[in-house]
MIDOSE-1310 file (N, C-alpha, C; in nm, 2 decimals, decimal comma, always signed):
residues 177
mers	+9,78/+11,52/+12,90/+9,86/+11,40/+12,89/+9,78/+11,30/+12,81; +9,85/+11,24/+12,71/+9,79/+11,13/+12,63/+9,85/+11,00/+12,67; +9,79/+10,89/+12,63/+9,84/+10,76/+12,65/+9,84/+10,69/+12,51; +9,95/+10,61/+12,49/+9,96/+10,53/+12,36/+10,03/+10,40/+12,39
vvll	+10,01/+10,31/+12,29/+10,08/+10,18/+12,30/+10,20/+10,19/+12,20; +10,31/+10,14/+12,24/+10,43/+10,14/+12,16/+10,46/+9,99/+12,13; +10,47/+9,96/+12,00/+10,50/+9,82/+11,96/+10,63/+9,81/+11,88; +10,72/+9,73/+11,92/+10,84/+9,71/+11,85/+10,83/+9,59/+11,76
rgin	+10,88/+9,59/+11,64/+10,86/+9,48/+11,55/+10,98/+9,39/+11,55; +10,96/+9,26/+11,57/+11,06/+9,16/+11,55/+11,17/+9,16/+11,65; +11,15/+9,19/+11,78/+11,26/+9,19/+11,87/+11,24/+9,06/+11,96; +11,35/+9,02/+12,02/+11,35/+8,91/+12,12/+11,29/+8,78/+12,07
vgra	+11,31/+8,76/+11,94/+11,27/+8,64/+11,87/+11,40/+8,56/+11,85; +11,41/+8,45/+11,92/+11,54/+8,37/+11,92/+11,65/+8,46/+11,98; +11,77/+8,45/+11,93/+11,88/+8,52/+11,99/+11,91/+8,66/+11,92; +11,84/+8,68/+11,81/+11,87/+8,80/+11,74/+11,78/+8,92/+11,80
kqvp	+11,83/+9,04/+11,78/+11,76/+9,16/+11,81/+11,71/+9,16/+11,95; +11,80/+9,14/+12,05/+11,76/+9,14/+12,19/+11,75/+9,28/+12,25; +11,63/+9,31/+12,30/+11,61/+9,44/+12,36/+11,55/+9,41/+12,50; +11,63/+9,42/+12,61/+11,58/+9,40/+12,74/+11,47/+9,51/+12,77
mpal	+11,37/+9,46/+12,84/+11,26/+9,56/+12,87/+11,31/+9,67/+12,96; +11,40/+9,65/+13,05/+11,45/+9,77/+13,13/+11,52/+9,87/+13,03; +11,59/+9,83/+12,93/+11,65/+9,92/+12,84/+11,55/+9,99/+12,75; +11,44/+9,92/+12,72/+11,33/+9,99/+12,64/+11,26/+10,09/+12,73
teal	+11,24/+10,06/+12,86/+11,18/+10,15/+12,95/+11,27/+10,28/+12,96; +11,40/+10,26/+12,98/+11,49/+10,37/+13,00/+11,49/+10,46/+12,87; +11,49/+10,39/+12,75/+11,49/+10,47/+12,63/+11,37/+10,55/+12,62; +11,25/+10,50/+12,65/+11,13/+10,57/+12,64/+11,12/+10,68/+12,75
eglg	+11,17/+10,66/+12,87/+11,17/+10,76/+12,97/+11,27/+10,87/+12,93; +11,38/+10,84/+12,86/+11,47/+10,94/+12,81/+11,41/+11,03/+12,71; +11,31/+10,99/+12,64/+11,24/+11,07/+12,55/+11,13/+11,15/+12,61; +11,11/+11,14/+12,74/+11,00/+11,21/+12,81/+10,87/+11,14/+12,83
ytrv	+10,87/+11,01/+12,79/+10,75/+10,93/+12,82/+10,74/+10,90/+12,97; +10,62/+10,90/+13,03/+10,60/+10,87/+13,17/+10,51/+10,75/+13,18; +10,51/+10,70/+13,31/+10,42/+10,58/+13,34/+10,45/+10,47/+13,23; +10,57/+10,44/+13,21/+10,61/+10,34/+13,11/+10,58/+10,20/+13,17
rthl	+10,49/+10,12/+13,11/+10,47/+9,99/+13,15/+10,49/+9,89/+13,03; +10,58/+9,79/+13,05/+10,60/+9,70/+12,94/+10,52/+9,57/+12,97; +10,50/+9,50/+12,86/+10,42/+9,37/+12,87/+10,50/+9,27/+12,79; +10,53/+9,16/+12,86/+10,61/+9,05/+12,80/+10,74/+9,10/+12,75
rsgn	+10,81/+9,02/+12,67/+10,94/+9,06/+12,62/+10,94/+9,09/+12,47; +10,82/+9,10/+12,42/+10,81/+9,11/+12,27/+10,80/+9,26/+12,22; +10,84/+9,35/+12,31/+10,84/+9,49/+12,26/+10,70/+9,56/+12,27; +10,64/+9,55/+12,38/+10,51/+9,61/+12,40/+10,52/+9,70/+12,52
avvd	+10,47/+9,83/+12,51/+10,47/+9,92/+12,62/+10,35/+10,01/+12,61; +10,30/+10,05/+12,72/+10,20/+10,15/+12,73/+10,27/+10,27/+12,80; +10,25/+10,39/+12,74/+10,32/+10,51/+12,79/+10,22/+10,63/+12,80; +10,25/+10,72/+12,88/+10,18/+10,85/+12,89/+10,28/+10,95/+12,83
harp	+10,22/+11,05/+12,76/+10,31/+11,15/+12,70/+10,24/+11,28/+12,66; +10,32/+11,38/+12,65/+10,27/+11,51/+12,61/+10,30/+11,53/+12,46; +10,40/+11,46/+12,41/+10,44/+11,48/+12,27/+10,34/+11,41/+12,18; +10,33/+11,45/+12,05/+10,24/+11,38/+11,96/+10,28/+11,24/+11,93
agrg	+10,18/+11,16/+11,91/+10,21/+11,02/+11,86/+10,23/+11,02/+11,71; +10,24/+10,91/+11,65/+10,26/+10,90/+11,51/+10,40/+10,87/+11,46; +10,42/+10,89/+11,33/+10,54/+10,85/+11,27/+10,67/+10,92/+11,33; +10,65/+11,05/+11,36/+10,77/+11,12/+11,42/+10,81/+11,06/+11,55
aava	+10,71/+11,03/+11,63/+10,74/+10,97/+11,76/+10,80/+10,83/+11,74; +10,75/+10,76/+11,65/+10,80/+10,62/+11,62/+10,95/+10,63/+11,58; +10,99/+10,72/+11,49/+11,12/+10,74/+11,45/+11,21/+10,78/+11,57; +11,17/+10,87/+11,66/+11,25/+10,90/+11,77/+11,27/+10,78/+11,86
ieda	+11,17/+10,70/+11,88/+11,18/+10,58/+11,96/+11,28/+10,48/+11,89; +11,27/+10,46/+11,76/+11,36/+10,37/+11,69/+11,50/+10,42/+11,71; +11,53/+10,55/+11,70/+11,66/+10,60/+11,73/+11,71/+10,58/+11,87; +11,62/+10,60/+11,97/+11,66/+10,58/+12,11/+11,69/+10,44/+12,14
vrla	+11,61/+10,35/+12,09/+11,63/+10,20/+12,11/+11,76/+10,16/+12,04; +11,79/+10,21/+11,92/+11,91/+10,17/+11,86/+12,04/+10,22/+11,93; +12,03/+10,35/+11,99/+12,14/+10,40/+12,06/+12,16/+10,33/+12,19; +12,05/+10,29/+12,26/+12,06/+10,22/+12,39/+12,10/+10,07/+12,38
tgvt	+12,06/+10,01/+12,27/+12,08/+9,86/+12,26/+12,15/+9,81/+12,14; +12,17/+9,90/+12,04/+12,23/+9,86/+11,91/+12,14/+9,78/+11,82; +12,01/+9,77/+11,86/+11,91/+9,70/+11,78/+11,83/+9,80/+11,70; +11,81/+9,76/+11,57/+11,73/+9,84/+11,48/+11,59/+9,77/+11,47
advh	+11,49/+9,83/+11,50/+11,35/+9,77/+11,49/+11,25/+9,88/+11,45; +11,16/+9,84/+11,36/+11,05/+9,93/+11,33/+10,96/+9,95/+11,46; +10,91/+10,07/+11,48/+10,83/+10,10/+11,59/+10,69/+10,15/+11,54; +10,59/+10,10/+11,61/+10,45/+10,16/+11,58/+10,41/+10,22/+11,71
vvga	+10,35/+10,34/+11,70/+10,30/+10,41/+11,81/+10,15/+10,43/+11,78; +10,06/+10,37/+11,87/+9,92/+10,37/+11,84/+9,85/+10,44/+11,96; +9,78/+10,54/+11,93/+9,71/+10,62/+12,03/+9,61/+10,53/+12,10; +9,58/+10,56/+12,23/+9,49/+10,47/+12,31/+9,35/+10,45/+12,25
ddfr	+9,29/+10,56/+12,19/+9,16/+10,54/+12,13/+9,17/+10,45/+12,01; +9,27/+10,47/+11,93/+9,28/+10,39/+11,81/+9,31/+10,24/+11,85; +9,39/+10,22/+11,95/+9,43/+10,09/+11,99/+9,30/+10,02/+12,04; +9,22/+10,09/+12,12/+9,10/+10,02/+12,17/+9,00/+9,99/+12,05
aiag	+8,99/+10,08/+11,96/+8,90/+10,06/+11,84/+8,95/+9,94/+11,76; +9,08/+9,93/+11,74/+9,13/+9,81/+11,67/+9,10/+9,68/+11,74; +9,13/+9,69/+11,87/+9,10/+9,57/+11,96/+8,95/+9,54/+11,96; +8,87/+9,64/+11,96/+8,72/+9,61/+11,97/+8,67/+9,56/+11,84
aipf	+8,74/+9,57/+11,73/+8,69/+9,53/+11,60/+8,74/+9,39/+11,56; +8,81/+9,32/+11,66/+8,86/+9,18/+11,63/+8,74/+9,10/+11,58; +8,75/+9,04/+11,46/+8,64/+8,96/+11,40/+8,65/+8,81/+11,44; +8,57/+8,74/+11,38/+8,57/+8,59/+11,38/+8,51/+8,54/+11,51
pgva	+8,40/+8,60/+11,57/+8,34/+8,54/+11,69/+8,28/+8,41/+11,66; +8,29/+8,32/+11,76/+8,24/+8,19/+11,74/+8,32/+8,09/+11,66; +8,43/+8,15/+11,60/+8,52/+8,06/+11,52/+8,66/+8,06/+11,58; +8,71/+8,18/+11,61/+8,84/+8,19/+11,67/+8,83/+8,16/+11,82
ddps	+8,86/+8,04/+11,86/+8,84/+8,00/+12,00/+8,97/+7,99/+12,08; +9,08/+8,03/+12,02/+9,21/+8,03/+12,08/+9,28/+8,16/+12,06; +9,29/+8,25/+12,16/+9,35/+8,38/+12,14/+9,49/+8,38/+12,09; +9,57/+8,27/+12,11/+9,71/+8,27/+12,07/+9,72/+8,24/+11,92
rllv	+9,61/+8,20/+11,85/+9,61/+8,18/+11,71/+9,53/+8,29/+11,63; +9,48/+8,39/+11,70/+9,41/+8,50/+11,65/+9,50/+8,62/+11,65; +9,55/+8,67/+11,54/+9,64/+8,78/+11,53/+9,58/+8,91/+11,49; +9,63/+9,01/+11,55/+9,60/+9,15/+11,51/+9,74/+9,20/+11,46
sfld	+9,74/+9,23/+11,33/+9,87/+9,29/+11,27/+9,85/+9,44/+11,25; +9,92/+9,51/+11,33/+9,91/+9,66/+11,33/+9,99/+9,71/+11,21; +9,94/+9,82/+11,15/+10,00/+9,88/+11,03/+10,06/+10,01/+11,07; +10,17/+10,05/+11,01/+10,23/+10,18/+11,05/+10,16/+10,30/+10,98
rplr	+10,07/+10,27/+10,89/+9,99/+10,37/+10,82/+9,86/+10,32/+10,78; +9,76/+10,40/+10,76/+9,63/+10,35/+10,72/+9,63/+10,30/+10,57; +9,56/+10,20/+10,54/+9,54/+10,15/+10,41/+9,41/+10,21/+10,35; +9,42/+10,30/+10,25/+9,30/+10,36/+10,20/+9,31/+10,35/+10,05
pppp	+9,22/+10,27/+9,99/+9,13/+10,18/+10,06/+9,20/+10,05/+10,10; +9,15/+9,98/+10,20/+9,21/+9,85/+10,23/+9,20/+9,75/+10,11; +9,31/+9,68/+10,09/+9,31/+9,59/+9,98/+9,23/+9,46/+10,01; +9,19/+9,39/+9,92/+9,12/+9,26/+9,95/+9,21/+9,16/+10,01
ppsa	+9,16/+9,07/+10,10/+9,24/+8,97/+10,15/+9,27/+8,86/+10,05; +9,36/+8,77/+10,08/+9,38/+8,66/+9,99/+9,24/+8,58/+9,98; +9,23/+8,51/+9,87/+9,10/+8,43/+9,86/+9,09/+8,32/+9,96; +8,96/+8,31/+10,01/+8,94/+8,21/+10,11/+8,98/+8,07/+10,07
aeia	+8,96/+8,03/+9,95/+9,01/+7,90/+9,90/+9,16/+7,88/+9,91; +9,23/+7,99/+9,88/+9,38/+7,99/+9,88/+9,43/+7,97/+10,02; +9,37/+8,02/+10,12/+9,42/+8,02/+10,26/+9,35/+7,93/+10,36; +9,24/+7,86/+10,32/+9,16/+7,78/+10,41/+9,25/+7,68/+10,48
pdlv	+9,23/+7,66/+10,61/+9,12/+7,71/+10,70/+9,15/+7,84/+10,76; +9,26/+7,91/+10,73/+9,29/+8,04/+10,78/+9,18/+8,14/+10,73; +9,17/+8,25/+10,81/+9,07/+8,36/+10,78/+9,15/+8,49/+10,79; +9,12/+8,58/+10,70/+9,18/+8,71/+10,70/+9,08/+8,82/+10,68
rvae	+9,09/+8,92/+10,76/+9,00/+9,04/+10,73/+9,10/+9,16/+10,74; +9,09/+9,25/+10,63/+9,17/+9,36/+10,62/+9,09/+9,49/+10,66; +9,15/+9,57/+10,75/+9,09/+9,70/+10,78/+9,19/+9,81/+10,75; +9,15/+9,93/+10,78/+9,23/+10,04/+10,74/+9,36/+10,05/+10,83
ravy	+9,35/+10,01/+10,95/+9,47/+10,02/+11,04/+9,52/+9,89/+11,09; +9,46/+9,78/+11,05/+9,50/+9,65/+11,10/+9,46/+9,54/+11,01; +9,53/+9,43/+11,01/+9,48/+9,30/+10,95/+9,46/+9,20/+11,06; +9,34/+9,14/+11,05/+9,31/+9,04/+11,15/+9,32/+8,90/+11,08
swhp	+9,38/+8,81/+11,15/+9,40/+8,68/+11,09/+9,38/+8,57/+11,19; +9,31/+8,46/+11,15/+9,28/+8,35/+11,24/+9,36/+8,23/+11,17; +9,44/+8,16/+11,26/+9,52/+8,05/+11,21/+9,49/+7,93/+11,30; +9,39/+7,85/+11,26/+9,35/+7,74/+11,35/+9,45/+7,63/+11,36
dgvs	+9,54/+7,62/+11,27/+9,65/+7,52/+11,27/+9,78/+7,57/+11,34; +9,77/+7,70/+11,38/+9,88/+7,76/+11,44/+9,94/+7,87/+11,35; +10,00/+7,97/+11,41/+10,06/+8,08/+11,33/+10,17/+8,03/+11,24; +10,25/+7,93/+11,29/+10,37/+7,88/+11,21/+10,32/+7,81/+11,09
rsrv	+10,20/+7,77/+11,09/+10,14/+7,69/+10,97/+10,05/+7,78/+10,89; +10,06/+7,91/+10,90/+9,98/+8,00/+10,83/+9,99/+7,97/+10,68; +9,87/+7,98/+10,61/+9,86/+7,97/+10,47/+9,85/+8,10/+10,39; +9,86/+8,21/+10,47/+9,86/+8,34/+10,41/+9,99/+8,37/+10,34
paaf	+9,99/+8,39/+10,21/+10,12/+8,40/+10,14/+10,19/+8,53/+10,18; +10,32/+8,52/+10,19/+10,41/+8,63/+10,22/+10,39/+8,75/+10,12; +10,35/+8,71/+10,00/+10,33/+8,82/+9,90/+10,22/+8,91/+9,94; +10,12/+8,86/+10,01/+10,01/+8,94/+10,06/+10,06/+9,05/+10,16
wrgl	+10,14/+9,00/+10,25/+10,20/+9,10/+10,35/+10,29/+9,20/+10,28; +10,37/+9,16/+10,19/+10,46/+9,25/+10,12/+10,38/+9,35/+10,04; +10,27/+9,31/+9,98/+10,18/+9,39/+9,90/+10,11/+9,50/+9,97; +10,11/+9,49/+10,11/+10,04/+9,59/+10,18/+10,11/+9,73/+10,17
gasv	+10,24/+9,72/+10,15/+10,32/+9,85/+10,14/+10,33/+9,92/+10,27; +10,32/+9,85/+10,38/+10,32/+9,91/+10,52/+10,41/+9,82/+10,61; +10,47/+9,88/+10,71/+10,53/+9,80/+10,81/+10,42/+9,74/+10,90; +10,44/+9,61/+10,93/+10,34/+9,53/+11,00/+10,40/+9,47/+11,12
tarn	+10,34/+9,48/+11,24/+10,38/+9,40/+11,35/+10,26/+9,34/+11,42; +10,27/+9,21/+11,44/+10,15/+9,13/+11,49/+10,16/+9,10/+11,64; +10,04/+9,10/+11,70/+10,03/+9,05/+11,84/+9,91/+8,96/+11,84; +9,91/+8,86/+11,93/+9,79/+8,77/+11,94/+9,69/+8,84/+12,02
artv	+9,57/+8,79/+12,01/+9,45/+8,85/+12,08/+9,47/+8,86/+12,23; +9,54/+8,76/+12,29/+9,56/+8,76/+12,43/+9,65/+8,89/+12,47; +9,75/+8,91/+12,39/+9,84/+9,02/+12,42/+9,77/+9,15/+12,40; +9,69/+9,16/+12,29/+9,61/+9,28/+12,26/+9,52/+9,31/+12,38
aalv	+9,45/+9,21/+12,44/+9,36/+9,23/+12,55/+9,44/+9,28/+12,67; +9,56/+9,22/+12,69/+9,64/+9,27/+12,81/+9,69/+9,41/+12,79; +9,72/+9,45/+12,67/+9,76/+9,59/+12,65/+9,64/+9,69/+12,67; +9,52/+9,64/+12,63/+9,40/+9,73/+12,66/+9,38/+9,74/+12,81
alld	+9,40/+9,63/+12,88/+9,39/+9,64/+13,03/+9,50/+9,74/+13,09; +9,62/+9,74/+13,03/+9,72/+9,83/+13,08/+9,68/+9,98/+13,04; +9,62/+10,00/+12,92/+9,57/+10,13/+12,89/+9,47/+10,18/+12,99; +9,38/+10,09/+13,03/+9,27/+10,13/+13,12/+9,31/+10,13/+13,27
g	+9,43/+10,08/+13,30/+9,47/+10,07/+13,44/+9,54/+10,19/+13,49
């Protein structure tokens, strides 16, 4: 049995794309996932499974969520070891002092090679570090005031879903629990 983190992109923001967590749990269990534990209302779940993780699993979950709720959302399935490695690589120690403003943006596919981040002068005081499976960003003035251009995110050529460092830590705790 393996354990993974399931991340839904862009749900339960405002009134659009509402996915109740009991419906998500039921959809995941209907696909054979066990020990389904959700965190917050933003589409985070930790699951145990025998089936392979990856894009095929993500597509099956996308279909199950759409059938159960009518909501279409990109899904990222990240294996436990990969999730812990991404969480353990969070940069900006001594600078990023508010976990709600430090984001980990998970990618649905590896970036090989990772592209360069936007120039520091262009985005200051924000900071960005690009890795193969995630983009880390620090937004001292708040995420809603991010200076990272939308063109950077579009240029990645990958589906991206972000979680703040507090949520990432909580999901690691669920993985280990």
